[in-house]
N, C-alpha and C positions, 0 to 999 in steps of 0.2 A: 339527396335527402339531407335535411338540416341536422346539425350536430346537437343543438340545444334549443330549448324554449327561450332562454335568456342567457346572455353573456354579460356579466357584471364587471366593469373595469373599476377595480377598487383601490385599496390602499388606505381605507378608513374603516372605523367601526360601523359606520352607516352602510358601507358596501357589504360587510359581513352580515349585518342585520337583514339587508335586502336578500342576500343569498339564502339565509336560513328561512326567511318568510316565504320565498319562492319555492323552496324544497318542501315546506310544510303544506303548500298549496298544490303539491304533486307535479311541480315543474322540474324539468331537467336543467341543471344549472352549472355554469362554469364561472368561477371567480378568479379574476386575474389580479395577482398581487405582485408589487415590485419586489425584485430579488434583494434580500437584505445582504449587506456587506459588512466587513469589519469596520469600515470607515463610517458607514451610515446605517446604524442598526435601528434607526427609527423610521425607516422608509416603509415598513409594513407594520400594521397593528399587531400581527401575530408575533412579531419580534420586537415589540417595545413601544410602538407609537401609542400614546395614551390619549389620543383625541377621543373625547367622550368620557374618559376616566382621568380627568386632569389632576395632576399633583397639586395644583393651586387650591382646589377645594379642600383637600386634606390638610395642607399647611394652614389654610384659613381657619379650619376647625380647631387646630392646635392653638393658633393665636387667640381664638375666642376663649378657649379654656384658660389661657394665661390671663386674659382680661377678667374673667369671672373670679379667678383666684385672687387677683389683685384687689378686688372690691368685696371680698368675702366679709370684711369686718363691719360693713354697713348692715349686715344681717346678724351681727353679734356672734360671728364665727371666729374663734381663735384656736390656735394649735400649740401655743407655748411662746415663751419669751424669745426664742430664736426664730420665730416665724414672721418677723416684721421687716426682714430685708427684701431686697429686690428679687423678683422671680427670674430664674435663669433657665434657658432652654438649650439642651444639647441638640444642635441642628443635625448632626449626623444621625442620631437616633430617630429624630423626627422624620428625616428623609427615608430611613430604613423602614419606618412604619408606613410611610406613604407608598414606598415601593412594594411593601408586602401587600397592602390593600389592592394596589393596581395589578400586581401580578396575579393575585387570586381572581380578580375580575377577568383578566385576559386569558386565564387558563382554559376557560370554556371555548375559546376561539383558536386553540391550537390546531394545526393542520390535520392531525389525526382525528380530532373531535369533529371537525367540519367534514372530513372524508366519510366518517361513520354516519353522517346525516345524508350522504349521497351527493355532496357538493364536490365537483372537480376543481381542486385548487391548483392553479397553474401560475408558476412564478416566472416573471420576466417582463421587460418593457415591450410594448406593442404599439400598433397603429392601425387605423382603418384603411381599407382599400375598397374601391368600387368595381374593380374588374378582376376576373370575369363576372363575379358576383360580390355583393356587399359582404364583407367579412372583416374580422379583427385578427391581425397577424401577430403571433407571438413566436419568436425563435423559428421563423419559417413555417409555422403551422397556421393554416387558415381555419379559423373558428367561425363556422356559419351558424347563424341563429335567426329565429323569427324576429327577435327584438334585442336591443342592447341598452344597458343602463350605465350611465356615467356617475360614479360615486368616488371620484378621485380627491385626494387631499388638496387643500389650498396652500398657498405660501404667504408668509407675512409681507405686508406692505413696508418697504424700506424707503424712507424719505431721502431726498437728495441733499443731505446736509454735509458740507465739506468736512472731511476727516472722520465721519462716522464709521464707514466701512473699514478703514485702516486701523482705527483705534479699537474697534470691537464692541459688540453688544450681544445681548441674548433676547429672545422673544418671550412673550408671555407663556408659551408652551414649553419653555426650556428651563423652568425654575429648578428642576432637579439637577441641572448642571452646576448650580452654585455649590461650592465646597464649604462655605460658611455663611453666617448671617452678615451681610455687609453693614458697615457703620453708616454709610451714606449711599443713597440710591436715587437715581433720576429715572422717571418713567415718562417716555415721550408718547403722548396720546392719552385720551380719556375714554377709551371704550370700556366695555363691561369688565374685562379681565383686569384692566388697570386699576379699577376701584378696589376689587378684592385683593389684588397683590399689594397695593399701597397700604391698605389698612392692616393686612396681615403682618407685613414686615415692620410697620410702625409699632405694632403691639409687641413685636419681638425685639424692639429696641433700636431699629434703624431710623435714621433721619431721612425722610422721604420727601422728594420734590416731584410734583406732577406738572408737566408743561402741555397745555392744550391751546389750539387755535381759537376755539369757540369762546363765547362769553361765559360759559359754565361747562362743567363736566356733563357727560351724557346728553349731548346736544340734541338727540332725536327724541328725548323724553319730555314728559310734562315738566315744564320749567319749575313749578312749585315743588314737585317731588325731587327733581335733580338738585335744586338749591338746598333742600333739607339734608340730603345725603352729603352734599358738599360741605355744609356747615358742620356736620358731625365729624367729617374727616379733618377739617381745619381745627375743630375743638380738640382733637386728639393730637395735634401738633404737626399734621401733614401740611406742607406748603403747596398751594395750588396757584400756578401762574397761568391766568386765563388770557385770551387774545394775545398769545405770545408764541413766537417761533424761535427755535434754536438756530442761530446763524452759523455756528461753528463748533466742532468738537476737536479737542487737542489733547495730547499727552505731554506733560511737562514733568520731568524728573520722576518718571514712572507713575505719575498721578493723572487720572482722567479729569478733564475740565470741559464743561459745556458753557458756551457763551450765549446768554439770553439778555436781550435788551442791552444795557450797558454794564452787565454784571457777569463775572466769571464764577461758576460754582464748581467746587471740587467734589467728585463723586467716586465711589469705589466701583459701582456697576451702573450700566445703562440698560434699561429694558424697553423694548419697543412694544407698544400696545395700540397700534393704529388700525387694527383689523387685518383682514386677509384678502387675497385675490386668487382666482383660479389659476391653475397651472395646466393648460391644455394644449400648449404648442406642439408637443411631441406626438399627439394623437392623430395628426393629419385630418382633422375634422373638416376643414374647408373643402378638401377633395371629395367628401361625401355629402356636401350640401348643407352643412351645419353652420348657421350664421351666429354672429356675436354682436354685442353692443357694449362698447367699453370693456372688452375682454371678458364679458359675462355672457353666458348662454342665453339665447332668446327662447323662452319656453312658454307654451300655452298653459291653460289651467289643468290640462291633463298631464302636464310635465313632459310633453313631447317637444323635441327640438324642431327646427325647420325640416329635418329629415324625420318623417313620422315614425320610422323604425328605431330611432335613437332617442332615449329619454335621459333626463338628468335629475339630480336631487342633491341636497346638502349645500355645502359652501359655494357650489358653482352658481347658485341662483342669486346670491348676494344678500344684503341685509344682515341682521344679527345671526351669529352662528351658535345654535343651540342643538345639542344631540337629540333632544326629544322632538324638535321641529324637523330635523333631517330624517329621523326615523319615520315620522308621520308622512313625509314626502315619499320616502322609499316604499312605504306600504301602499300608498296610492298608485305610485308608478308600477309596482309589481302586479297589482290587480288589473291595471289597464293592459299590461304586457301579456299576462297569462290568459285573461278573459277577453272582454271587450273594452275599448277605450271610452268608457262612459263615466268614469269616476273623476271628480275634479277636486283640487285642493281648496280649502276654505280656511284662511288664516284668522278669521274674525274671532273665533272662540278659542284660540290656542294661547294659553298663558305662558309667561316667562318671568324670570326673576334674577336679580343680582343678589348673591348671598353675602352681601356686606352686612354691617351692623350699624344702623338698622337696615334690614333688607328692603329692597324695592321690587315690587311685583306689579305687573300690568297685564290686562287683557283688553282687546278691543281698541277703540279710538281714544286718543287723548282729548282733553277739553278743546284745545285749539282745532284739532282735526274735525271734531264733531260740530263745532260752531261754523266752520267753513262749509260743511256739507249740509247742515240742517238749520243754521241760522237761529232765529228766535224760538224755535221749537225745542231747543235744548235747555234742560234744567240740570243744575249741578249742586250737589250737596256733599259736605265732608263732615266727618265726626272724628274726634281725636281719641287716641288710645288712652290718654290720661284719665278719661272718664270711665274706663273699664276697671272693674274690681280685679280681674286677673292681671292686668298690666300693673296695677298698684301693688299687688301682692309680690310680683316678680321684680318690681322696680325697673320695668322696661316700658316707660311711658312715652317715649319719643315716637311720634308718627301719627298717621291718620289713615282713614279709608275714604276714598272719594268716588262717588258714583256719578257718571255722566249719562243722563237718560233722556230719551225722547219724551215729550209731554204726553204721549199715549201710554207710557209705562214701560216701553222697551228699553232694555239696558244697552247702551251704545259702547260703554267702556268703563273700566274700573281701574283705579290706581291705588295701591296700598303701600305705605311706607311704615316699617316698624318690625317688631319682633314677630317671627313666624309669618311674615307677609307671604312667603312662598307657599305656605299651607292654606292661608285664608283665601287666596285668590281662586282656588280650584272650584269652589261652589259657584262663584260668579262666572267662571269660564263655562261651566256646565249650563248655567242659566242662559248665557248668550247663545251657546250652540243649540240648545233645545227650545229657544224662544220663550223661556220662563220670564215673566215680568217682575218688576220691582216689588209689587204688592205681595207676591208669593214669598219672596225673601223676607219681607217684613213680618209676615204671618207665621213663618217657621219658628217654633220654639227652640231656641239655642240653649245648649247646656250651660249652666252657671257653676263656677266662674270659668269661662274659657275666653281665649283671645278672639274666637270666631264670632262672639257676640257683636263685634264691631260691624259685621255684615248686616245684622238685623237692625242695629241702632241707626246705621246710615240709611238703610232702606226706609225705615220709619220716618226719619227726619226728612228724607226726600219727598215722601208722600205728603207730609205735613206742609212742606214748602209749596208743593203743587197746589194744595188746598188753599193755602194762604194767598196764593196768587190768583185764585179764581174768585173774583168778587161776587159773581152771581150765586155760587154755591154758599159763600159765607153769608150773604144777605138772606138766602132761603132758610139756612139753618137757624140764623138769629130769629127770624120771624116764626119759625116752627116752635122753637123753644119758648119764645115769648107767649105764643098762643097757648101752649100746653100749660105753662105756669099760671095762666089766667083762668084755667078751668077749675071749677069747684067739684071736688070728688064727693 
């Protein structure tokens, strides 16, 4: 007899989410969590791993508050003659607030809470075996289940830069380890977390340098959107070195130095933001028929590995790492595990965002991707936030909304750069998932004055552009109106 309906090999918030989801669907669940130690207290989300509840987001919000206060005088806001000095931030108090928020969020994932839901939480490292039956072994105990779900944490990509490991660095997920705001900071890599971290610390007074190999930051994104975000960062004093690699890291007289091109730059801290890679070596997956490609799991659309009884979700799949995407994958995998494997992942309508200032949000295809797939059938239109009353009122006019559509009215992709882009994008994501066409967005009366009006304005402009490109319709309307005007009433 099998012990469980599903055994989840976790260590992440996504693993816990999957376990709770499976329990609510009446499944019998075991959740394997790495054993926390005094040395590594972040090996398990129950004991401090904040993957999904990142300190970066909270520090970023505090930095945004600082930025707003510094520009309050443009709104005619004054607090007195002593209020014109520089804004200072007590970093220890800021960290305490961030820890308070994270701890509150993680409290609902304590072992006692999970156990009360019917989840068997088992601590320890384990591995798969295929004899005498497929099982996951933890501390000598063979856990047999109908299906298994891999939801393990990834590890940061560490480049082979001479001196980097010996000199020391922190990753984008270890910001809480900083004891104070650094005076100077080097960020290696231009992934999503790099942008938020760079802007946050720059607004807190740090001199920040970003080093990337690509021609611009956010190399996977629409270049127009990426360049606008990059321009904003540079306008705030962040130095961005593109098409550049660090050749060496050294410590001279207790100071860290990075060598880029022909220049040595002194920094207090080095942060890696090159993305993550899965850490699956210890699970003995090869022995049970699970195949890899470039150290990443090979999964089908149902999230099954090459061993149909073992599923995967989250960072193991690759691409951008977003908690909401990982949880979506976990939900699909759990339904396939507990019921029938008939559910497939569909990423086309899942939005994501970078919570920089301005924010960058996207759903669906970029303009380049759409043109490669559909060619001349693609129409693109953008409208700028500066034309919105709401943006003018709040003095947040940087940015635009860009709709990439098929000439039949189908929305292929949307990019939004600007204030509240992460909120604006949701209605467009719903439209893509439900097959709602651009005309419906244009006809929806939006509340005035709101930033969401940009959706209707862009959709209306897209339809106007489509009509202008159709010479037959233009000629027919011109003849119709000419004929009507010639009639005598």
